[in-house]
N, C-alpha and C positions, 0 to 999 in steps of 0.2 A: 239829355235827360241820359239819365246812368246806364251803365251799359256794366253788369259782368261774367266775365267769360268763363271758361271752365277752370283754366288758372287764378281764378280771380284767391285772392288769402282770405279764408273765412275767420283767422281771427280778427277781421277789421269792421267783421260785422256789430258787436256792441255798437261802437263810433258812429258807424252807420245808421244806425237805429233810429239812435240818440237825435242825426241831427234831423229827421224828418221827424220825430214824435216830438221832440224838446220835453221828454221825461229823464227829471235826473235824478230823482229818488225814485228808486224801480223799488223798493223795501215800502215805502208808503202808500205804493200805487198795488202791490200784489194783496197787501191790507186791504184796501178798498174793493179789491174786485173780491176776496173770501166775504169781507161786509154785505155787498152786493152777492155773492152767492147763499151766504145760509139766510140770508131777507129772504130769498125767492123763490128757495128749491121746496121742489115735493121728493118724501123718499124714495128711493129704488124701491121694487118690490123687494123683498126680504125673503120670501118663499119663490121654489124655482118648479114648477110641474114635474111632478116625477117620472122621469124612463117608464119608457114604455116600449113592449117590440125587441124590433131590432137593436133600439137606442140602448136599453137595457142589459146585451148582450155584448154591443160595441161598449157600454160606459168599463167592462170588467177588461180592454184592453186600451182602447184609445180616447173615451172623452169620459168628459166629469162633469159636473151641475157648474151652470156660468155665476151663482148669485154674486152678487155685486158688494152684499156689506158683511159678508163671511171674513171680511179680513179690514183693517182700518186703515182708510186710505188717507195717506200721508198730506195736510193740510196746510202746514206751517213750512215756507223753506229756512233753512240756514243761508246765512249768510257772511260768506269770507273775501277779505280783501274787496269790497264793494261786487261781489258775484254771487247770485243764487243758486242754493243746491239743495236738493231733496234732501231730507234727511240721514236717508241711509245710504246715502253717501262718504259719511263717516265710515259704516262696516266695508264700504266696496275699498276707502283706501287702506282701512286696517288688512284684509286679503291679497293687495298690492303687495303689503310690505310681505305678509307670509310668505307670496306665492316667490319673491325675490330674496326670503331667508330661504325657500326650498331650494334654492338652482341651487346643483351639483356640479353641475359642468358648463363651460362657455365656448362653443363651438364654432368654427367656420367652417361656414356648408364647400368651399371648396378643400376643406381637409378632406372629404367623402366623395374626392372627383366631381363635383359638379363646378361646370364653365359657363360663364355669364357672357357667350360670344354670339347668345340668341338662338344657334343652333343644337347644342347638346343635349338631349335628354339627361334633366339632373333629378327626374324622377325619385330613382332609389337612392339618389347622395341624399336628398331631403330626408328620405326613408329613415337612412342610417343616422345621422346628424341626428335626426329626434327621440330617436331609439323608444322607450318607455316612458318617454317624458325627465321632471327633475332638470330640467336644460335649457342653457339661452344658445339661440342659433342666427349668428351673427349672419345675414346677406351681403354681401360687398354691391360695391357699385357694378352696374352688366344686366343684362337680358336673360336671365333664369329660366330655361323653358320645364315644363313638365304637366303631367299628367292629373295634376292634383295632389294637392297637402294636405294630409290629416293631421294634424295634433292634436297630441295627450294630452290629459292632466297635468297639469303644474308644468308648461312649456311658455318661450318665449320666443317669438321670432322676431327678429328688428334688422331695418337695412338702414340703406343713409339718407334716405330720404326718396319724396315723392319725385320719380320721374329719374333717380337713379340707380334705385336697387328693383329691381320688375321683372316680378315673376309672370308667366307666360303660359298660357294652355299652348300646348302641342296641337301643333297641325290635323293629326290623327283622333283628338279629344272626343268623346262623342258628344253629340247634344247638352246630355245631361249633367256634364263636369262642373265640378266648382272650383276654382282656382284653389282656395284654401278656406276646409270645414274643419270641424273637430273630428276627433277617431272615431267617435260612440254616440250615434244618435239615440237609440233605445237606452242602453245603460247612463247615460248621460257623462257631462266631462265637468271638471271644476279647474278654474286658477288658471285661463287661458290670456293672454297677451300678442297683440299683434300691431306693429309700431314701425313706422315710416317706412313704406313701403310704394310703391303700385303693384296693382293687382288687374290683369290685363286679361280679359276672358278669351281675346285672339277671334271675334265674331267672324274677321274675313274668312277666317276655314270653311265657312258656310256657305250655302249658293244665296246667292239673295233674294230669292220668290220667296223661300221658305220661313216659317217664322220660327223665331231662335231660341224659345222655349219647351223644352219635354216634358215638364207640366208638374205637378206640386208645389213643394221648393227647392228645385231642381235646376242647374242652369246660372244660377248664381257666380261673383266673385267671391265672395264670401258669406256663408251660412254657419250660424253658432244658432244646432237646435241639440235642446234640451245642456246647456252648461250653465254652471251657477259661477258669477264670479267670472265676467271677461271684461276685456277693456281692447278696441281696436283705434287708435290714434295717429293721426297722422297719416292717413293712406289714403290711399286714391286707388277707384273703381272706374276699370274703360270697359264699356261697351260689353256689357254683358246681355248675356241672351235674353236674362230676368231681372235680375236686381243686380246692384252692387253690394248692400250689404242689406241683411237680412238677420233679426232678431226670432227665434222661430222654435218651436215646437219638434219634435220627431217626425212627423206628418203634422200637414195642413188637415182637419178634417170638417166634413159639411152635414153635421147629424141635426143641425134644427139651432133656432136661435135659444137659450137657455142652455147650452151647451158650450165645453173647450176640450181642446184636445189635449190630453198627459203628456208628460215628458216637453212642458213649454219650463223657457230658459228665464232665468232671475238676475238680479242687481249685473248689468250688464252697462258699459260705459262706450258711448261712440263719439269719440272728440275728433276736430279738427280733419274729419275727411272730407274729401275733391267725388265727385263721381260726374259720368257723365254717356251717350250713347246707350243709355239702359231698354231695355226692350220693355218693362213695366214700372218696376218705381226705382226712383234710386238708394235709399234708404226705408225701408218698412221692416215690419213688427208683426208677428202672429201668436196668439193666444202666451203670453209671456205677460211677467211684470217686472215692475222697476226696472226698467229702462231711459238711463239718462242717455241724450241726443245733445248736444249741441257745440257751436261754434263750428257749422259742417254746412258745404256749400253744394247742390245738386244741379243740376241745369243742360237743357238738351236731349232730351230721350229720344232713341231710336222708334222706340214705338213697336219692335216689330215682333216683341211675344202675343200680338191683337192682328184682328181684320184690321188691314188699311183703312183710316179715316173713322176707328172706334177702337182709337187707344186711351183707355183710364193711364196714362203712362203720370205718374206723380213725381214732384221732388222726394217730398215724406210724406209715409202712411202710414198710420198706425191703426192695424186693420183687426183682420176677426179672433175676438177675442183678447185681446190687450186688455191689461190693465196699468193703472200708474204709471204711464208714460210722461217724460220730461222733453218737452222741447225749449231748448233756449239758443237764443240767441244764432238763429241758422241761417241762411239764403238760401233761395231757388229763379230759376229763372227759364223762362220759354217751355215751360211742361204745361204738360195738361191742368192737374193742381199743384198748385204750391206745395200747401200741407191737404192732404185729405184725410180725416176722421172718420171711418166707417164698418161694415161689415158688409158681406152677402147675405141674402134671404134667408141662407140656410145655415149661418150661422150666428154666434152673441156677435154684439157688437162690441166695439171697442169704447173702455167707460171708465170716467176718472184720471182724465189725458190732462196736461198743462201745458200750456206754451207762453210761453215769456221770452219776448224778443223774436221777432222773424219778419225780416226783406224778402215780401217774392215782386218780382220783376219783370212783366210780361207774360206772367203764367195765363193763361186761358181762364180760371174760378180759383184766383190766388188763397183762399181759404173754405172750403169743402167739405160741411157736416153732413153725413149722412148714412141712415139703415135702409138699401135697398130692398122692396120686395116689404116694405115695413112703413109704407107713404100714403097711403091712396086709403079711401074709408071703407073698399072693401076688403083692406089687406091685414092681418092682426097685427095688436097693436106691439112694440116690440116689447121684448123684455127687459134688454137691457142695455137701450140708447140714452145715456144717463150720463150730465156731471162732465162738462170742458168749463173751462177759465182757460182765458185767453185775453194777455194782458201785455200791453207797447209792440202792436202791428203795425205794418206799414205794408201796404197795394200800391203798386205802382204798373199804370197805363196796363191794367189788364186788356188779352188780346183774342180775337179768334185763331185758331190753329190746324194745321191738316192731322194732328194726331186725332184731335176729334173734330170733325168737321164741323158736326150738326150741333154743338157745344155752343152757344152761348156766353161773352164775355160775364164775368163777374169780379168783383171785391171778394164778397164773399155769400153763401147760400150755407141755410141750418135748414135742414129737413130729416123731419120724425128724431129728432133728439129733445131731453128732457134736462135742464139745469144747466143751461149753459148761458157764460156772463163774459160778456168780447168789455174791455176796459181797458181805453187810451189805444186807440184804430186811427190811422191817417191812411186816406187814399189818396190820390193824386193819378186824374186820369192825364191822357195825352189830347189836348183841346182840336189837332187837326186829324184824331179819328172818330170815324162814321160807330156810333157805335147801336144804333140803327131804335132809340130808343127806347131802349130795355133799359132798364132799372140796374142798379150798381150794387146793394145788398139785398138780399131776398131771405125773408122770413118766411118757410111753406111746408105742407105737406105734414101736418098735424105737432107740427113743431109746441113744445109747450114750457113755459117757464125761463125765456130769452130775456135777458138783458143786455142789452145795448149803452153803455154807458160813453164819455167821453169820447167821440165821435169828431173829425174832423176828414171832409171832404169837398174836393175842386177839382176845377178842369175837364170834367165830363163832359163839352160842349152838349154833344146829340145825345146825352141817354135821356131817358123819360125820368121817371122818378127814384133821388139816390136811395132812398128807401122804400124797398116793398113788403108789407104784409099781407099776406095772401089770404081771402078766404073762399067760399066756398065748404063744400062737402067735406073736403078735407083739409081745415081750414087750419092756421096755427093761434094758437091764442095763449092767453097770460103773456103777454107781452108789453116790456118795460122800456121804453125809449126816453131818453136824459143825456141833454148836455151836448147837443147836436150844432156843429157848423158849417156852413156850407157857403158856398159861393152863388146860389141863384136866388133869384127875387120873388121866388113861388115860394108854396109850400113845398120842401122836401122830401114828405113822405104822405105815401099811399096807404090807407090800413081798408082791408075789404071790409063792406056793412054785415059781414055774417060774424064777425068775432066779437065774442063778447064781452073780454079783459084786456083790457091795452090802454095804456098808461104811457104819455109823451107831454114832455115837461122843458121846457127852455130850447126849443128849436131856434136857432139865430142864423140869420142870412143876409143878404147882402141888404136887402130889401123891405125881411119882413123879420117879425117877433115875435112866438106864439109865447 
């Protein structure tokens, strides 16, 4: 069975995924996904209820409405040399060239007294080198200790490669520190690039028994908060208290479904990243728009931001208030969730998310879509959990995990979301592993307008039904399942009898065809 280590080259993901799914023409597959989406979708609410009381007061400073239809969702990807991108990446490329043109100085941080000896405090050297921006700062090979670096607008910080140029937090840094962040979370920054570095949060400086995060959006290797036009490329995040890489707003806010934090980031590209040992998530987004995450690999979280045994530590998480996020050819291994698209009960759900190519190895729940607190019959219906398109996915041998000890393995779980299309999904189990009769794919908890098309499932010998659509008071409904191939000789799909609208077509198995 394939094993992806923390040093896995994520540039190989595209070919690895193709080896499993056999999808050669990704553009054609995406067009099919779009057609299915348009055929079965239900429009998201156009009007969000007005703020009241404290919400109205806080809206002046921290929050705004989270209407899904107040801006166009980019449906059509651009294709360049066989690679798919959102259309707005062309704007991002133009801004990167503008950043290059605005650089007035190129300096080596050692010119300002930095030493890559793993002991010298280089915080002041980085501050002087960066100045007020319009600068490219070179980090040579070595381990450069700092108490945190704050990047001004119009700045580039670049090293000699992962594992070669290492920026490491000082042993006396506070638990709330970031290795790198932007200079002004409230006023915002623009046109910042971080490239060819390893960012070591130095978790070893903390006592083993304590949780590693200080709260809200602190304690990560890299945080972009209120950044417009940002790039993080060929960079590694090591053992952060919270996240390896966080694209976020000024602060996380929790003032209810239908609200988003002010000061979100926009037009950010994360590419060829590695991360491991994260206390919460590897890569995450909050209250931000137009994010591209590509060719990256996240694995082996510590889960130490949470209570032991209850660590919702995901490889890639598209979280509260995120919109128009694209995930292209990434991989995850041995996390709680490989890809989780979600929100907390008191925040708006992530919406308008594309996944095009993903490889999940031994994650507990390879793909997990949910809006917590909006699932059960007595819960308020989510205003914002809409619109996920997933194409060309792979799940290999999901497993139980000590990160979240009570969670049962799944290839995919869809809860509370509407308008979800999964097209081209290969799931391969471990025939020697005990899945305790559990389903592999679950559609549940008031999920609606769900399409599962071109799904291939095999080697889940000890699982129950391969696909289960749950009934009951909080049943899923309006579910369309087509073109399913399995290796079992009995009906691989179970649908609750209370479900009113379900279509199942062309299910092929070893001994049965419906």
